[in-house]
BABA-361957 format. One record per residue (C-alpha): x, y, z; residue in one letter; residue number from 1. Coordinates in steps of 0.001 Angstrom, whole numbers, plus 500000, padded with zeros to 6 digits. Layout:
N
X:Y:Z:r:k
X:Y:Z:A:NUM
...
//
This chain:
375
X:Y:Z:r:k
272316:287557:249505:M:1
271970:283678:249775:P:2
270957:281647:253014:S:3
272589:278821:254501:P:4
271636:275493:252940:V:5
272143:272512:254176:R:6
274014:269734:251171:L:7
274330:265627:251396:D:8
278161:265705:250636:R:9
277498:261886:249649:S:10
276167:263117:246499:L:11
279155:265419:245810:I:12
282297:263388:244135:S:13
284630:266486:243344:D:14
286714:267540:245399:A:15
286891:271199:243976:A:16
283487:271410:244635:F:17
284391:271259:248572:S:18
285003:275569:249299:P:19
281814:275515:246701:I:20
279869:273911:248800:A:21
281334:275277:252191:D:22
279766:278641:250924:K:23
276509:277489:249726:I:24
276006:276286:253937:E:25
277823:279399:255246:R:26
274572:281473:253074:G:27
277774:283275:250884:E:28
277823:284663:247332:R:29
279716:282764:245122:L:30
282593:284923:243085:S:31
283554:284106:239515:A:32
286256:281834:240340:E:33
283607:279505:241747:D:34
281385:279884:238630:G:35
284090:278419:235779:V:36
285059:275640:238405:A:37
281324:275098:238153:L:38
281323:274731:234632:F:39
284471:272692:234228:A:40
283458:270056:236792:S:41
282671:266452:235523:P:42
280245:266117:239002:D:43
277008:266937:236936:L:44
274795:264899:239864:L:45
276721:266929:242092:G:46
276224:269943:241151:L:47
272265:269302:240297:G:48
272487:268002:244435:H:49
273917:271715:245025:M:50
271441:273498:242926:A:51
268429:271603:244264:D:52
268926:272035:247393:A:53
269381:276006:246726:V:54
266082:275500:244870:N:55
264240:273277:247630:R:56
265120:275892:250054:A:57
263552:279160:248404:K:58
260378:277099:246423:H:59
260248:274185:248351:G:60
258288:271617:246258:N:61
256358:273820:244103:R:62
256983:274287:240472:V:63
255211:276886:238371:T:64
253631:277792:235189:F:65
251648:280552:233298:A:66
248781:280350:231295:A:67
250277:282174:228717:N:68
250124:283210:224873:Q:69
252895:284052:222397:H:70
252150:286583:220124:I:71
254647:287816:217695:N:72
253317:291122:215271:P:73
256022:291277:212663:T:74
259460:289206:211827:N:75
260109:291979:209547:I:76
263668:293482:211135:C:77
266829:295755:210371:I:78
269311:293427:211766:L:79
268187:290738:209296:R:80
272167:290422:207967:K:81
273920:291633:211086:T:82
271818:288918:213791:C:83
273935:285729:212174:V:84
272304:283500:215054:F:85
269053:284619:214102:C:86
266801:281802:212017:S:87
263254:283921:212006:Y:88
263711:287797:211125:A:89
262947:288522:207340:R:90
263855:291806:205061:L:91
260613:293904:204279:P:92
260081:292598:200603:K:93
261893:289164:201673:E:94
259432:285903:200951:E:95
257803:285186:204268:G:96
258103:288590:205989:A:97
254967:289900:207995:Y:98
253108:292405:209886:R:99
249823:291999:211527:Y:100
247289:294431:211182:T:101
245568:295513:214456:M:102
242577:293040:213363:D:103
245098:290033:212721:Q:104
246155:290692:216511:V:105
242559:290605:217772:W:106
241926:287603:216156:A:107
244872:285648:216962:E:108
244042:287056:220594:A:109
240744:285777:220681:E:110
242349:282561:221795:T:111
242635:283675:224826:A:112
238759:283221:225581:N:113
238997:279622:224979:S:114
242455:278697:227203:T:115
241860:281598:229915:L:116
244788:282858:229077:T:117
246395:285256:231668:R:118
249532:286582:229767:E:119
250282:288107:226165:F:120
253688:287668:225624:H:121
254258:289766:222486:I:122
257866:290275:220933:V:123
258918:290565:217130:G:124
261690:292295:214553:G:125
262987:295538:214739:L:126
260611:296994:211903:D:127
261083:300300:210883:M:128
257014:300566:210443:H:129
256133:299009:214008:A:130
256965:302302:216167:G:131
255515:303780:219168:L:132
251886:304156:217442:A:133
251767:300947:216519:Y:134
252599:299456:219628:Y:135
250034:301989:221675:V:136
247235:300964:219367:E:137
247973:297027:219909:M:138
248284:297372:223892:F:139
245025:299726:223997:R:140
243170:296961:222171:G:141
244132:294078:223860:L:142
243758:296103:227396:K:143
239732:296983:225920:E:144
238830:293527:224563:R:145
240869:291385:227276:H:146
241586:293296:230753:P:147
242373:290661:232836:N:148
245309:289340:230581:V:149
248742:290908:231840:H:150
250896:292208:228819:I:151
255020:290743:228540:K:152
256290:292957:226367:A:153
258977:294503:224522:L:154
262438:293192:224686:T:155
265338:295967:225625:A:156
266244:296191:222067:V:157
263121:296536:220557:E:158
262018:299278:222814:I:159
265409:301372:221948:A:160
264468:301089:218278:H:161
261163:302590:219020:I:162
262524:305040:221192:A:163
265141:305270:218480:R:164
262403:305724:215150:I:165
260185:307923:217070:D:166
262925:310304:218640:K:167
261895:309863:221726:L:168
264023:308736:225110:S:169
264090:305220:226552:V:170
261914:307060:229722:R:171
259090:308292:227353:D:172
258589:305285:225345:T:173
258391:302959:228428:L:174
255994:305632:230085:I:175
254005:306116:226930:A:176
253839:302138:226697:L:177
253086:301618:229908:R:178
250068:304206:229827:E:179
248947:301829:226788:A:180
248885:298677:228654:G:181
252393:297395:229042:L:182
252742:295648:232468:D:183
256067:294000:232092:T:184
259163:293116:229653:M:185
260645:289998:228582:P:186
264531:289676:228359:G:187
265405:288670:225539:G:188
268281:290385:222869:G:189
270851:289937:226072:A:190
272743:287381:224168:E:191
275613:287122:226162:V:192
277199:290421:227157:F:193
280755:289876:226327:A:194
281999:292146:223453:D:195
283765:289786:221444:R:196
280506:287707:221512:V:197
278580:290235:220313:R:198
281132:290935:217679:R:199
280609:287657:215949:L:200
277281:286997:216668:V:201
275551:290067:216735:A:202
277626:293292:215289:P:203
274385:295022:214348:G:204
272257:294687:217598:K:205
272024:297273:221124:E:206
274818:297162:223008:S:207
274995:295168:226376:P:208
274852:299173:228031:E:209
271675:299749:226210:T:210
270189:296660:227165:W:211
270849:297580:231072:F:212
270234:300381:230081:H:213
266604:299808:229153:V:214
266162:297651:232122:H:215
267281:299977:234560:D:216
265073:302545:233350:T:217
262318:300238:233167:A:218
262845:298865:236833:H:219
262834:302762:237982:R:220
259654:303150:236791:L:221
257892:300255:238620:G:222
258155:298030:235145:I:223
259953:294775:236004:P:224
261528:292715:233349:T:225
263170:289556:232768:H:226
266520:288282:231981:C:227
268133:285898:229706:T:228
270957:284019:227800:M:229
271506:282967:224977:L:230
274394:280253:225589:Y:231
276136:277142:223718:G:232
277875:279086:220218:H:233
280630:280843:220565:V:234
281281:281614:224327:E:235
283448:280861:226932:T:236
282812:279542:230714:Y:237
284176:282805:231806:E:238
282241:284918:229402:E:239
278891:282726:230378:R:240
279876:283995:234436:V:241
280542:287378:233389:D:242
277068:287766:231901:H:243
275599:286635:234973:I:244
278039:288848:236767:L:245
276214:291671:235493:R:246
272722:290605:235810:L:247
273435:289894:239495:R:248
274877:293297:239937:D:249
271882:295120:237986:Q:250
269798:292918:240370:Q:251
271455:294106:243493:D:252
270793:297862:242404:R:253
266774:297446:241360:T:254
265352:294358:242273:G:255
263689:294503:239074:G:256
264003:290995:237256:F:257
260933:288243:238331:L:258
263255:285541:236709:A:259
266348:284346:234608:F:260
265531:281973:231083:I:261
268644:280305:229865:P:262
268329:279673:225989:L:263
270122:277296:224304:A:264
271498:278742:220885:F:265
269531:276544:217871:H:266
272055:276688:214679:P:267
269699:275258:212404:E:268
268656:277616:209392:N:269
271734:279889:210185:T:270
275218:280001:209255:V:271
276685:278618:212742:F:272
274825:274957:210683:E:273
276666:275271:207926:R:274
280211:275508:210054:R:275
279650:272368:211707:G:276
278083:273538:215337:W:277
275131:271496:216798:R:278
273049:272067:219632:H:279
273909:271562:223006:T:280
273550:268660:225055:T:281
271573:267524:228091:G:282
274205:267945:230129:A:283
275844:271381:229016:D:284
271658:272649:229392:D:285
271545:271069:233094:L:286
274693:272612:234069:K:287
273624:276209:232503:M:288
270552:275961:234389:L:289
271920:274704:237694:A:290
274942:277265:237370:F:291
272530:279911:237199:S:292
270497:279212:240582:R:293
273744:278853:242312:L:294
275302:282090:240744:M:295
272193:284291:240747:L:296
271499:284250:244124:D:297
269172:287533:243831:N:298
266660:286372:241463:V:299
263996:284225:242576:E:300
262783:282246:239445:N:301
264683:280011:237018:I:302
263015:278567:233882:K:303
263436:275554:232321:A:304
262184:276758:229259:Y:305
260026:273633:227603:W:306
260301:275153:224091:I:307
263646:275118:223904:M:308
264702:271913:225696:M:309
261779:269480:225057:G:310
259444:268289:228120:M:311
261575:265193:229139:P:312
264922:267434:230057:L:313
262752:269733:231265:A:314
261627:267581:234240:A:315
265098:266638:234979:I:316
265846:270338:234838:A:317
263040:270644:237922:L:318
265748:268513:240032:H:319
268432:270475:238825:F:320
267817:274007:240191:G:321
264876:275099:237695:A:322
261467:276053:239788:N:323
259564:277243:236913:D:324
258341:276124:233620:V:325
257300:278996:231597:Q:326
253829:278299:230389:G:327
251274:277199:227409:T:328
252678:279345:225073:V:329
250225:278707:222550:V:330
251853:279432:219374:R:331
255517:279873:219144:E:332
257484:280952:216221:Q:333
260857:282560:216864:I:334
262782:279036:218281:F:335
260577:277124:215979:H:336
261864:279038:212678:A:337
265644:277757:214537:A:338
264931:274444:214040:G:339
262861:273766:217928:A:340
261298:270390:217067:R:341
259054:270629:220209:T:342
255838:270973:220483:E:343
254461:274781:220139:T:344
251760:274423:223329:E:345
251148:272481:226086:Q:346
247738:272363:228005:K:347
247349:273450:231860:I:348
246131:269729:232019:E:349
249106:268610:230306:E:350
251092:270865:232166:L:351
250394:269725:235970:V:352
250853:266046:234734:R:353
254533:266569:233636:F:354
255053:268606:236695:V:355
253677:265724:239145:R:356
255432:263282:237308:D:357
258718:264599:237773:A:358
257618:264866:241503:G:359
257220:268244:242137:R:360
253979:269981:243012:T:361
252243:271640:240007:P:362
250861:275942:240842:V:363
249805:278282:238522:Q:364
250794:281559:238627:R:365
250669:284933:236997:D:366
253145:286682:235426:T:367
254146:288364:238665:L:368
254643:284407:240226:Y:369
251647:284733:242622:N:370
249712:281848:243151:E:371
246719:281334:241486:L:372
245822:277648:241962:R:373
247849:274512:242863:R:374
247254:270851:242596:W:375
//
């Protein structure tokens, strides 16, 4: 349960926030109705104040980041035609399709030697020729070459895909990957859990029940994971709230989520752009972060993912409930395929300056959120 927090009521202008502020000050959990009210209110600054107060009570002035490196070993995906919001996936013989050889993975991972990388973040497509043996060889080879680098890899959708093509249970698949070097999992593939939304944007993707089964199994095997929501397309406020409450319930059961990352939908190069969709506004992004901090009270870390929102807005997000800015990244492909115009890398010194300029204390962390260095 959340801890009591002292608020400055003069910073809250919407009277509808009064009962919510009372709950926050008493350390009570917010309800679904409270969540919808947070989105519906025009009082963006009041919402930000409440989220910032809760965040400071948890983390003080600290803002964390990791020295991490993204590796996307394949963009070949069986959901190419049905996952309508994805601009990254390709069919096997389509122009731009690729699947790394192990030598290509090793070559890309060599960047870690010059950037002091502490984490490999590995996700890709649902490739019929990238099964368990492919990833076992990859993870073992990476651990042999970079024994001190943490492997955060494979979304729940990828795990379920590997289990299916290798005719294994999710549990046995995770055990084999863990023995090969898998340390934690990212949270992608969640999108929005509501059935109505999934029928419209990802009709062929694994069900929410499968997503939760994979994460629940990972948690019970001692593999921490992350959780996400892809917002800003066809979902309602009520469906956003439902998504967060399902994550909160899972965290109550297992405590295995390390962080929540809200991901703003990028419509460029998708069918949604042709139908008139536009990027989320900065106000909606800030509302989403603040809402997440207040509603998802049992997940310690909320990320402002600078790849999605850009550094200027991410700096504001540090005053709207976010306590983490992801990391160095080095080479991001998936969101840039969807039109992201942000940089693909931030150096450690740039992240330190960014956090300081936002009035917070920069802290480099590992994947498990242990502090490595403070400036």
